[in-house]
C-alpha positions in Angstrom: 27.2 140.3 74.9 24.0 140.1 73.3 21.6 142.3 74.8 17.6 142.3 74.8 15.6 144.5 72.3 15.0 148.4 73.2 11.4 148.9 73.8 9.5 149.8 70.5 11.9 147.9 68.1 10.7 145.2 65.9 11.0 141.7 66.6 9.2 138.5 67.5 7.3 138.5 71.0 8.9 135.2 72.0 7.5 133.3 75.0 8.7 129.3 74.5 11.5 128.3 72.1 12.7 124.6 72.1 16.4 123.8 70.6 16.7 120.0 69.6 20.4 118.8 70.0 23.1 119.6 72.8 26.0 120.4 70.5 28.0 123.8 69.9 25.4 125.0 67.7 22.3 124.0 69.9 24.1 125.4 73.0 25.2 128.8 71.4 21.5 129.4 70.0 19.9 128.7 73.2 22.2 131.0 75.1 21.9 133.9 72.4 18.0 133.3 72.3 17.8 133.9 75.9 20.0 137.0 76.1 18.0 138.7 73.4 14.6 137.5 75.1 15.1 137.3 78.8 11.6 137.0 79.6 11.5 134.0 77.2 11.5 130.2 78.1 14.5 128.5 76.1 14.5 124.7 76.7 17.0 122.6 75.2 16.6 119.0 74.8 19.6 116.6 74.6 19.3 112.8 74.0 22.9 112.3 75.4 24.2 113.0 79.0 26.1 116.2 79.7 29.4 114.3 80.0 29.0 112.0 77.2 30.5 113.2 73.6 32.0 111.6 70.6 34.7 113.3 68.9 38.5 115.1 70.2 39.3 118.4 69.0 37.5 121.2 67.7 39.2 124.2 65.7 38.1 127.6 65.0 39.7 130.1 62.8 40.3 134.0 63.2 37.2 134.7 61.0 35.0 132.7 63.6 36.5 134.0 66.6 35.6 137.4 65.1 31.9 136.8 64.7 31.9 134.9 67.9 33.4 138.0 69.8 30.9 140.1 68.1 27.9 138.4 69.1 29.1 137.0 72.6 32.5 138.0 73.9 32.1 136.4 77.5 31.9 132.7 75.9 34.8 133.5 73.0 37.0 134.7 75.9 36.6 131.4 77.6 36.9 129.3 74.5 39.9 131.2 73.6 41.5 130.4 77.2 40.8 127.2 77.3 41.9 126.3 73.6 45.6 125.9 72.1 46.8 128.0 69.1 49.2 126.5 66.8 51.0 126.7 63.5 50.6 124.2 60.5 53.4 121.9 59.1 53.4 119.5 55.7 55.7 116.6 55.9 56.2 114.8 52.9 59.4 112.3 52.4 61.5 114.1 54.9 60.6 117.3 53.5 59.2 119.9 55.9 57.2 123.1 55.2 55.7 125.5 57.8 53.2 127.8 57.9 52.5 130.3 60.4 48.7 130.7 61.6 48.7 132.1 65.1 44.8 132.7 65.1 43.7 129.0 64.6 42.8 127.7 68.3 42.1 124.2 68.5 40.2 123.1 72.0 38.8 119.9 73.1 35.3 119.2 72.1 34.5 118.2 75.7 35.7 121.5 77.0 33.9 123.4 74.3 30.7 122.0 75.5 31.5 122.4 79.0 32.3 126.1 78.4 28.6 126.3 76.2 26.8 124.7 78.8 28.0 126.9 81.7 27.3 129.9 79.8 23.7 128.9 78.4 23.0 127.8 82.2 24.2 131.2 83.2 21.9 132.9 80.8 19.2 131.1 82.0 18.5 128.3 79.7 16.8 125.2 80.9 19.0 122.2 79.9 17.5 118.9 79.7 20.1 116.0 79.4 18.9 112.4 78.5 15.7 113.8 76.9 15.1 112.6 73.4 12.4 114.2 71.7 10.7 115.1 68.5 9.7 118.7 66.9 6.2 117.7 66.8 6.0 117.1 70.6 7.4 120.2 71.7 4.8 123.2 73.0 7.0 126.2 71.5 6.3 128.9 69.3 9.8 128.1 67.7 11.6 124.9 67.6 15.5 125.1 66.5 17.0 121.9 65.1 20.4 121.4 65.7 20.5 117.8 65.9 23.3 117.0 63.8 24.1 115.3 60.5 21.8 112.6 61.1 18.9 114.8 62.2 15.6 113.1 62.9 14.1 116.3 62.8 14.9 116.9 59.0 14.1 113.4 58.1 10.6 113.9 59.3 10.1 117.3 57.9 9.3 118.7 54.6 12.9 120.2 53.7 13.7 119.2 50.3 17.2 117.6 51.9 19.5 115.7 49.6 22.9 113.9 50.6 25.9 113.5 48.4 28.2 110.5 49.7 32.1 111.2 49.0 34.3 108.7 47.7 37.2 108.5 50.1 37.4 107.1 53.4 38.1 108.9 56.6 38.6 108.1 60.2 38.7 110.2 63.4 40.7 109.4 66.3 43.3 111.1 68.9 46.7 110.5 70.5 47.6 111.0 73.9 50.1 113.7 73.4 50.4 117.3 72.0 51.6 117.8 68.5 53.6 120.6 68.2 51.8 122.0 65.1 48.7 121.2 62.9 50.2 118.3 60.8 49.7 117.1 57.3 51.4 114.1 56.8 51.0 111.1 54.5 52.4 107.6 54.9 53.3 104.7 52.1 52.4 101.3 53.0 52.3 97.9 51.2 48.4 98.7 50.6 48.9 101.9 49.4 48.7 105.5 51.0 47.2 107.1 53.7 47.1 110.7 55.2 46.7 112.3 58.5 45.4 115.8 58.9 46.5 116.0 63.2 46.2 118.8 65.5 46.9 119.5 69.1 43.9 121.0 71.3 45.1 120.8 74.9 48.0 120.6 76.8 51.7 120.4 75.7 53.8 117.2 74.9 53.1 114.1 76.7 50.4 115.8 79.1 48.3 116.9 76.1 45.9 115.4 73.3 45.7 116.0 69.1 43.0 115.2 67.2 44.6 112.4 64.4 42.1 112.7 61.3 43.0 109.9 58.9 41.8 109.3 55.0 42.8 107.1 52.3 41.5 106.3 49.2 38.9 103.1 48.7 41.2 101.0 46.7 43.9 101.4 49.5 41.2 101.0 52.1 40.2 97.3 50.5 43.7 96.0 50.1 44.1 96.9 53.8 41.2 94.5 54.4 39.4 97.8 56.3 36.1 96.8 54.5 35.7 93.6 56.5 36.5 95.5 59.8 34.1 98.3 59.2 30.7 97.6 60.9 27.1 99.1 61.7 27.9 99.1 65.7 29.3 102.0 67.8 32.4 100.2 68.6 35.6 101.8 67.6 37.3 99.8 64.3 40.5 98.4 66.8 42.0 96.5 63.6 42.3 100.0 61.9 43.4 101.8 64.9 46.5 99.3 65.4 47.4 99.1 61.8 47.7 102.8 61.6 49.2 103.2 64.9 52.1 101.3 63.3 51.9 103.1 59.8 52.5 106.7 61.4 54.6 105.5 64.2 57.1 108.5 63.1 54.3 111.3 63.5 52.9 109.5 66.7 56.5 109.3 68.3 55.6 106.3 70.0 52.2 107.6 71.6 49.0 105.4 70.7 45.9 106.4 69.1 42.8 106.3 70.8 39.3 105.7 69.3 36.0 107.2 70.2 33.5 105.3 68.2 36.4 105.6 65.8 35.1 103.5 62.4 35.6 104.2 58.7 33.1 106.9 57.0 32.5 108.5 54.0 31.8 112.2 53.9 28.1 113.2 53.6 27.4 116.6 52.3 24.2 117.5 53.1 21.9 120.0 51.4 18.6 121.5 52.0 16.1 123.4 49.5 14.2 124.8 52.5 15.9 125.3 56.2 12.4 125.8 57.8 9.0 124.1 57.9 6.3 125.6 59.8 7.5 126.9 63.4 10.8 124.2 63.0 14.0 125.8 61.5 17.4 123.8 60.9 20.7 124.8 62.2 24.2 123.7 61.6 24.9 119.8 60.5 21.0 119.2 60.2 20.6 121.7 57.4 24.3 121.6 55.6 27.6 120.2 55.9 30.7 120.8 54.4 34.1 118.4 54.1 36.2 118.9 57.6 39.6 120.0 55.2 38.0 123.7 54.8 34.7 123.8 56.6 34.2 123.2 60.2 30.7 121.9 61.4 31.1 123.7 64.7 32.0 127.2 62.9 28.9 127.0 60.7 26.6 125.9 63.6 27.7 128.6 65.8 27.7 131.3 62.4 24.1 129.9 62.1 23.1 130.5 65.2 24.3 134.2 65.3 22.3 134.5 62.2 19.0 133.2 63.0 19.1 134.9 66.4 19.5 138.3 64.7 16.6 137.3 62.2 14.4 136.9 65.4 15.1 140.1 66.7 14.7 141.8 63.4 11.8 140.5 62.0 8.1 140.7 63.3 7.0 137.3 62.7 8.5 133.7 62.8 8.4 133.3 58.8 9.8 136.4 58.1 12.5 135.8 60.7 13.3 132.3 58.9 13.1 133.9 55.9 15.7 136.6 56.6 17.8 133.9 58.3 17.9 132.0 55.3 18.6 134.5 52.8 21.3 135.9 55.0 23.0 132.7 55.8 22.5 130.4 52.5 25.2 132.4 50.2 28.0 132.0 52.9 27.2 128.5 53.4 26.9 127.7 49.9 30.2 129.5 49.1 31.9 127.2 51.8 30.0 123.9 50.8 31.6 124.9 47.1 35.1 125.4 48.5 34.8 122.4 50.4 33.5 120.2 47.6 36.8 121.2 45.6 39.0 120.4 49.0 37.3 117.2 49.4 38.0 115.9 45.8 41.5 117.6 46.3 42.4 115.4 49.2 40.3 112.3 47.5 43.3 112.4 44.8 46.0 113.5 47.4 48.3 110.6 47.1 48.9 110.9 43.3 50.7 114.4 44.0 53.4 113.1 46.2 56.1 113.3 43.7 55.9 117.4 44.2 58.5 118.8 46.3 56.7 119.8 49.9 56.8 123.5 49.1 54.9 122.7 45.8 52.5 120.6 47.5 52.0 123.2 50.0 50.8 125.8 47.3 49.0 123.2 45.7 47.2 122.3 49.0 46.8 126.3 49.7 45.1 126.8 46.5 43.1 123.8 45.9 39.6 125.1 46.2 40.7 128.8 44.9 39.9 130.9 48.0 43.8 131.5 49.0 45.6 133.5 46.0 49.1 132.7 45.5 50.3 136.3 46.5 48.4 136.5 49.8 50.0 133.0 50.6 53.3 134.4 49.9 52.5 137.0 52.5 51.9 134.8 55.4 54.5 132.2 53.9 57.1 134.0 52.0 60.0 130.9 52.7 57.4 128.4 51.5 56.4 130.1 48.3 60.0 131.4 47.7 61.1 128.0 47.7 57.9 126.9 45.6 58.8 129.5 43.0 62.4 128.7 42.8 61.9 125.1 42.1 59.1 125.9 39.3 61.0 128.7 37.6 64.7 128.0 38.4 65.7 131.5 39.7 64.3 134.1 41.7 62.2 134.3 44.0 60.4 137.8 42.5 59.7 140.8 44.4 56.0 141.0 46.5 53.4 141.9 44.0 54.9 140.4 40.8 54.4 136.5 41.4 52.2 136.1 38.7 53.8 137.9 36.0 57.0 136.0 37.1 55.2 132.3 37.1 53.6 133.4 33.8 57.1 134.6 32.2 58.7 131.3 33.3 55.9 129.3 31.6 57.0 127.4 28.6 54.7 128.4 25.4 52.2 126.1 24.5 53.0 124.1 21.4 51.7 125.5 18.1 49.6 122.3 17.5 47.7 121.0 20.0 44.1 118.7 20.1 41.5 120.4 21.7 39.5 118.9 24.2 36.4 120.6 25.4 35.6 120.1 29.1 32.5 121.4 30.9 31.9 119.5 34.0 31.7 119.6 37.7 33.5 116.9 39.0 37.2 116.0 37.1 37.1 112.8 38.8 33.7 111.7 37.3 32.9 109.4 34.5 33.0 112.5 32.3 36.6 113.0 33.6 37.6 109.7 32.4 36.4 110.0 29.4 38.2 112.9 28.5 41.2 111.3 30.3 40.7 108.5 27.9 40.7 110.7 24.7 43.8 112.5 25.8 45.7 109.1 26.4 44.3 107.5 23.0 46.1 110.3 20.7 49.7 111.9 20.5 50.8 115.2 21.3 50.0 117.8 24.0 46.1 118.8 24.4 44.5 121.8 25.2 41.3 121.8 27.7 38.4 124.5 26.7 34.8 125.3 27.9 33.3 127.9 29.6 35.1 131.2 30.6 33.6 131.7 34.2 36.0 131.2 37.3 34.7 128.1 38.6 34.5 126.2 35.3 38.5 127.4 34.7 39.1 125.9 38.4 37.6 122.7 37.7 39.2 122.5 33.9 42.9 123.0 36.1 42.3 120.0 38.0 40.9 118.1 35.3 44.2 119.0 33.6 46.2 117.4 36.2 44.3 114.3 35.8 45.5 114.2 32.2 48.9 115.4 32.5 49.5 112.6 35.2 47.2 109.8 34.1 47.5 110.2 30.1 51.3 111.4 30.3 50.7 114.0 27.9 51.4 117.9 28.2 48.3 119.7 28.9 47.6 123.4 28.5 44.5 125.1 29.9 42.1 127.9 27.9 41.2 130.6 30.1 40.7 134.7 30.3 43.7 136.5 31.2 41.6 137.8 34.0 42.2 134.8 36.0 45.9 135.1 35.5 46.5 134.7 39.2 44.2 131.4 39.4 46.3 130.0 36.4 50.0 131.3 38.1 48.9 129.2 41.3 47.8 125.8 39.1 51.1 125.9 37.4 53.0 126.3 40.4 51.0 123.5 42.0 51.8 121.2 38.9 48.1 121.0 37.8 48.9 121.8 34.2 51.9 122.3 31.8 51.1 125.5 30.0 48.2 128.0 29.3 46.5 129.9 26.6 44.9 133.2 27.3 41.5 133.8 25.7 39.3 137.0 25.4 36.6 136.7 28.0 33.5 136.2 26.1 
């Protein structure tokens, strides 16, 4: 449990702190602030009522649980007790790949908020619900703005905010039974492909509940007529829910989809040049967002809360504390945002890969952002990786520790004559990417994609190579330094390219 600073330690002498927003980040920050400063008045203002929330389940991975345990073991203990552990399954055309993940916990958002409200009150936080306030109206030395992705505080302040809107569309819904595992499952319809990321978060079987997130591309969304069913109201899109309930009938096992302000959205990635402005500091989605396929807003917000309270405990004044908070947290947040950006781009193009065997598709999924090495994945899902390697190389699998060499030894040599296409870009599905695909399709013979030697550039080239080989119908090699052999092996097994050309790192 967080404890007050011992006498004589450096730290702000806080008397009044206001928190805007009663989501997980705001509640957790308020509790930790009160525990660290028992004499400080900590007031949380939430415009909604305590028993009203939107959304379904929340997932907390092992790394986040470790951080929460170090900061506040009492709260984590109750979260885990109320949550539900589950593994992960991908199902494509009858093929199933299952990955064990027994440290992933799903919990109902309503239950998580109830736990955090109880612990905030227990610490002595003054919780004021139904109370819409602005930072400028509050009498406090520090105002913590945890008011979400649509933060009014961020819009009213000087934070240098920018928002990038994704191309794909998604909606959050739920279902009235608990799935056995987290499930990734695409369905083909007359209008195109929809894919669900679904996971259980309470109960078991017919007595439980699951989150059911569904994504699709814009062309499919329009062909299904959902551009006409989406509006700006708070009502759920019942037309889409009925359609998707039929489309995912197999995964739903006869159960229904449940809406809660469920409507089609495009993901908004929020970035801010500054996380503080005067006495106000942003936390969680108000400061930054990361695509749900790899980053959890709840995870980032609660970890922000830990970082902010630590900074306030360790610095003698507000400006220094806010600077320390941002200096410590920003690298982790930006790293996750970059991983999430790559993951979002991969999911937005997911239907193009459904010809792959499910095991190779699972490898492609796990390696999509470059943060899960093939060798490490093999240690947690040996059967899946062994099947994927056998499908790729025709024999095997190799012994542990030898996967990269095994894959590269079985990769066909690149043709002697290849057209070179220089490719330095951030988004393989951008207009610049379109132009490279068109150039590849306009000629004959294999192409090699060249460019910068740094790892982010090479990972982007492997994604572009996948576009080229699928859309232009030509063999593709990627030029990259030998130091990135592990990434290249994962890309080959994932079907992103046909060949590699190893270069000297410059």
